[in-house]
Structures are given as C-alpha cells and as structure tokens.
C-alpha positions in Angstrom: 4.9 165.5 159.4 4.2 162.4 157.4 4.7 159.0 159.0 5.4 156.1 156.7 5.3 152.5 157.9 8.5 150.7 157.0 6.9 147.3 157.5 3.8 147.7 155.3 4.2 146.9 151.6 3.4 149.7 149.2 3.3 150.1 145.4 5.9 152.4 143.8 6.2 153.6 140.2 9.9 154.0 139.3 10.6 156.1 136.2 14.0 157.0 134.6 15.6 158.9 131.8 19.2 157.8 131.4 21.5 159.6 128.9 24.1 157.0 128.3 23.1 153.7 126.5 25.4 151.6 128.7 24.0 153.1 131.9 20.5 152.6 130.5 21.0 148.9 130.0 22.5 148.5 133.5 19.5 150.4 135.0 17.0 148.3 133.1 18.7 145.0 134.1 18.8 146.0 137.8 15.1 147.1 137.9 14.0 144.0 136.0 15.3 141.9 138.9 13.2 143.8 141.4 10.2 145.3 139.7 7.6 144.8 136.9 8.2 146.7 133.7 5.1 148.7 132.8 6.4 150.8 129.9 9.8 151.7 128.5 11.8 153.2 131.4 8.8 152.7 133.8 8.6 150.0 136.5 6.1 149.1 139.2 7.4 147.6 142.5 5.4 146.3 145.4 7.7 146.3 148.4 8.6 147.7 151.8 10.2 151.2 152.1 13.5 149.8 153.3 13.8 147.5 150.3 13.0 150.4 148.0 15.7 152.5 149.7 18.2 149.7 149.3 17.4 149.5 145.6 17.7 153.3 145.2 21.2 153.1 146.7 22.1 150.6 144.0 20.6 152.8 141.3 22.7 155.7 142.5 25.8 153.7 141.7 24.7 153.5 138.1 23.4 157.0 137.3 25.3 160.1 136.6 23.7 162.9 138.7 24.3 165.6 136.2 22.9 163.7 133.2 20.3 161.2 134.4 16.9 161.4 136.1 15.2 158.8 138.3 11.9 159.4 140.0 9.8 157.3 142.4 6.1 157.8 143.0 4.1 156.1 145.6 0.9 154.6 144.2 -2.4 154.7 146.0 -3.5 151.4 147.6 -7.1 152.6 147.3 -7.3 153.0 143.6 -6.3 150.8 140.7 -4.7 152.5 137.7 -6.7 152.6 134.6 -4.8 151.6 131.5 -5.8 152.5 127.9 -4.2 151.2 124.8 -1.9 148.2 124.5 -2.0 146.1 127.6 1.1 145.0 129.4 -0.4 141.6 130.0 -1.7 139.2 127.4 -5.5 138.8 126.9 -7.0 136.7 129.7 -4.2 137.2 132.1 -4.6 139.8 134.9 -2.0 141.1 137.3 -3.7 141.1 140.7 -2.9 142.1 144.2 -4.5 140.8 147.5 -6.5 144.0 147.7 -7.5 144.9 144.1 -6.5 144.6 140.4 -3.4 146.6 139.8 -4.2 147.2 136.2 -7.5 147.4 134.5 -7.2 147.4 130.7 -9.7 149.6 128.9 -8.9 149.1 125.3 -11.1 150.9 122.8 
C-alpha cells in the first residue's frame, strides 16, 4: 500500500491528447491557469494532491472519455529533469524550486 501525503506539495506532469479543437482550447486555457506549459499539451504543476484532484474533476467536465486522453505523472522530488533542445525559458532565466532546479537546459 502506498501512502501519499495530501499536505505536501509535489510536482506533476499533466499530458493530454484531445480530439476536438474546441475541447483542446478549453483544456489548454484551464491548465494554463493552474500549471506551467512545458511543451504542446504538456504542463507541469507543483501543488498538493487535493488541488490536483480538484483540477482533474474540472478536466473531466471538458474531455470526452471515448475520444480524449489525459495522463498525470508524479515527478521525483530528488531529481531535476534534464532538457535538451529548445528551452522553455529564455537565456539567463531559470525556473527554480526551493529544493533544486526544475529544468536544466543542455543545449548542444
């Protein structure tokens, strides 16, 4: 049995594939209010589990279960993601957390 603290903030990666353009726009607008866009249809959110569950409830009112796909992955607090290619943040600007850099750009 896995016990998850509901009071501790965690980082989540939210990814979606929405079939209908109108639902796609609604999904993007809603997630943009709560999370940081990382790539097209991929957002990172640093929050409590209860807030994530509330957001997922809102997302379920937008999606069509038979056509759309939404996935949420918990990101490790112990390792920062390594990014290669075009950075999401401009040069000289870093996205940081109280524990570690969230993104380390390794452009070639």
